[in-house]
N, C-alpha and C positions, 0 to 999 in steps of 0.2 A: 854544536848547535846551541845558540843562546836565545832564550825566550824573553822578550820585553813586552809585557802586557799581552796584547792580542797579536803583536807582530812577531814573526819568526825570522831570524837572520842566521845565515851560515857564515862562519868566520873562522879564522885561524886562532890558535890559543894566545897569540901575542897581541891581538887586536882588542882594544878596550872600548866598551860601549857605555854610554850614560843613559840611565833610565829616564824616559819621558812620561811615565805613567804617573797619575795622581796618587796621593797618599790614601791607602785603604784603611789603615788603622791608626789611632791616636791614643796615647796613654791617658789623655784627658777626655773623659766622657762629657759631651756637651750638655747632658742633662744634670750632671753633678758639679761641673766646674765652670767658672766664669772668668772673664778677663780681668786682670788687676787694674785698678784705677791709679794712674800716675799723675793726674792733674791735681795740683795742690789745692785749687779752689774746690774741686769736687770732693776731695778728701775731707774737707772741713764741713761739708753739708751732710746732715743726717739722711738716712735712707727712709723712703716712704714705707708705711706698714705693709703694703701689698707688693713691695719690690721683691722679685724672686731672688735677688742677690743676697738677701738676708739668710737664705737657707741653702746656699751653695758654697762649695769650696772655691778657693782662689788659685789660679794657675801660677806657677813659679815665674818670677820676673827675670828678664834678661839683665845682664850686668850693666848695660847702658840705658836701661829704662827705669832706673831707681828714682823715686820721687825726691830724694834728698837734695838740698840746695846746691851742694858742691859737685853734682854730676849733671852733665849735659850730653844729650845724644850726639849732637853735631861735633862737640869737642872730643868726645870719646872716639867717634869714628875718625876724626882728623888725626888723632894720636895713632890709631892703627894704620892709617894710610901713610903717614910720615915715618912709620917704623922701618928700620933697615937692619937686615940680618938678625931679626928676632930680638933686637935690643929695645924693648918697649919702654923701659925706664928712662933711657936717654931721650926717646921720642916724647915721652910725657913731660920731661923737664924742659925740652925745647918749646913745646906748645904752651906750657904754663908760663914760661918766661916771656914768650911772645904776648900772651894775654896780659901779663903784668906790665909789659912795656906799653901796650895799648891803653891800659888804665892810666899810667903815668902821663902819657901824651895827651889823652883826653882831659885829664884833670888840669893840666897846664893850660889848655885852651879854655876850660871852664873858669879858671882863676883869672885869666886875662879878659874874659868877657865883661863888658861894662854894664849891660842891661840884663834884666831878668829874662827877656825874650831870647836873647842870644844864649844865655845859660841853659834855658829849657830845650834848645835845639841840639845841645851837645849830649851825646849818649855816653854816660860814665860806666855803664855795665859792659865789661869786655866780652862776656858771653853773648850779649845781645848784638854787639858789633860783629862777632864771629858768625853768628847765625845769619845776620843780614848780608854779610860778605859772601858766604857760601850760597845763600839764596839768589843773590844777584849774579853769581858766577855759573849757575846751572844752565847748561845748554838745553834748547828745546827740541833739537833734531840731531841726528847722527847719520853718517854715511856708511853703508854696508855694500859690499861687492855682490852683485847678482849677475850670474852668467846666463846669457841668452844668445843662442846661435853661435857659440864659440867666442863671444865677446863678453867681457866683464864690464859691467856698468856700475858706477858709484851712485847708488840709489839712496835718497834721503828717507829716513824712517823716524817716526816719533819715538821719543826716548822716555822710558818710565822714570818716575821721580827718584827712586833709590839709586838707579844707575846714573841719573843726571847729577845727583849729589856726589856720588863717587867720582865722576869725571871732573867735576869742579874742584874737588879736593886734590885729585891727582894732578891736574893742570897747575894748580897753585903750588903743590909740592915740587913739581919739576921746575917751575920758574924760580922758586927759592933755592933749590939745589944748584941750578945753573949759576945763579948770582953768587952763592956761597963758594962755588968751585973756583970762581975768578978771584976770590979773596977780597971782595968788597967789604964784607962784615960777617958777623955770625949768622947762622941759620935762623935763630930766634928773632933777631932784629929785622931780618929781611921778611920773615913771616908776619911780624907785627906791621911793617910798612905795607905789605901786600893786603893784609886784612883790612886795614884802614882805607886803603885805596879802593878795594873792591866794595866796601860798604857804601862808597860814594859813586859807584859805577865807573871807576877809573882803574888804571893799572894794567899790567901785562896779562893777568888772568882774564879780565874783561875783554881785552883785545883778542885773545885766543878764542873766546866764545863767539865774538862778533865775526871773526874770520871763518869759523866753522859754519856759522849761519849763512855767510856769503857763499861758501862752497855749496851748501845745501840749496840755496836759492839758484845758483848757477846750474845745478843738476836736477832741478825740479821737473824737467821734461821727461826724466826717467822714472817718475813717481809711479807710473802705471805698472812698473815691473815688481811692485811689492808683493803682489799675490802670486 
C-alpha cells in the first residue's frame, strides 16, 4: 500500500508512483528569507529605508540565475538541452562557438552597412540574438492524447512558458543534429545559422512550430475534451 497525500493506492512493489502533492515544508522560512535580485539595474539601486529586504536573508541562487554578465539563462538551458551522453563541456563549446559565429556574421553585416539606421537595426549581441530566436520558436499549443469512448483524440492544450522554451530548444537541437548527421557542416555552424534564422522568424525551427500550430488548429474541434 502506497499513500500519496490523501489518496491511497494499492499496487505491486515493482510499480512506481510520482507524488502529486504540494510541498509542505521548505528550508527557507518566508518570514526570514527573500528572493535574490538578479536584475542588474535593480542591483544598482539602493533599497528604501522601509524595505523589508534590508532585514531578511537571501535565498541561494541557482547556477543559471547568476547576475554576472557572462551567464545567461537561455544559453545555459540550451547547453543542457544540447548535451549528449553527459558531455556538458562539449555541448558548452559547441554553443559558445555558435554564439561566436553569430557575433562574427552580425559584425560583418554591421561593417557593410552604409547608413547609421542600417547599423542600428543589426543586433551585435549574440546572447540577445539567441534569446530572440528561442522566443520566436516557442510554440503556443501542444497536442496530447485524450481517450474518450475507446477512441484516442489529439487534443490541443495551452503550453506553459518553461515547457514551450524547452520544446523550442529541443526542436532546434534536433534540426541541427539532423543536418550535422548528413555531413553538411559542424554542429556549431548549423546552430549559428539556425539561431540567426529563428531570430528573423525563418528557418526549419520556425517551420516546425508553424506546423504544430496548424495541427492544433485542425484538431480544435476536440478542445472540449480537455476537462
